[in-house]
N, C-alpha and C positions, 0 to 999 in steps of 0.2 A: 493351734497345736499347744501353745503355752497353757491354755485353759485345760486341755485334756491331760497334760502332764501334772498340773496342779491338782486336778480332781483325782487322778490315780494316786498321787502321793497322799492326799487326804484320806482316801479310802484305805490305803495301806496303814496309815497311822491309827485308824479306828478299828479296822478288821484284822490287822496283821497282814502278812504277805498275801497279795491277791494276784490273780491272773486275769487279764482282760480277754474275754472270749468273743465280745461283739461290741460294736459302737453303733449307737442309734441316734447320733446327733443329726438334727435336721439342717438342711442347707442354709436356712435363714440365719443360723449362728446365734440365736438368742439363748440357747442352752446347750451344754455338752452332756451327753448321756452315755454312760458306759455300763455294760453288763460284765460283772466280775464274779470270780469264784474264789472263796477263801480256802485256807489250808485244809479245812474239814470237808470241802466239797460243796458247801452251801453257796447258793447263787444269790447275788445281790444286784440291784440296779442303783447306780449312783448318778445323780443329776445335779448340775450346777448351772444356775441361771445367771445371765449377765446382769440382770436388774433385780434388786431386792424385792420390789413390789410384785414382780411376776412370781417369784418364789412364794411370797405371802399368799397370793391368790391361789396358787396350786396347792399349797399345804392346807389352806382353809377348805378348798373344794374336796380334797382327799379325805380330810377328817369328817366332813359333813356327809359325803356320799358313799364312802366305803361300807358303812353299816348296812346300807340298802342292798349291796352286792353280796352280803354274807361271806361265805367261804371262797367266792370267786375272786376276791380282791386280795392281793398279797399284803402282809402286814407292813406297816410303816415303822422302820427302826427309829428310835429316838434321835432327836437332833443332838449332835455332838459339837 
């Protein structure tokens, strides 16, 4: 629960006020995943890994593979 609150606070600090409309955290607990909506109605996915190396692997894979998916992949917001 503490990770969820920290992630929500971080997303609010970057995007402004957000509303959590879904949580997609897996039971293994290695990452917290929140689907949020900002004040303009744009939807975002926020994810926080417990381990830095897991985040590095996911970011690298996303950067390498999303071009192959074309418009089917959502854009990745810059790291803040």
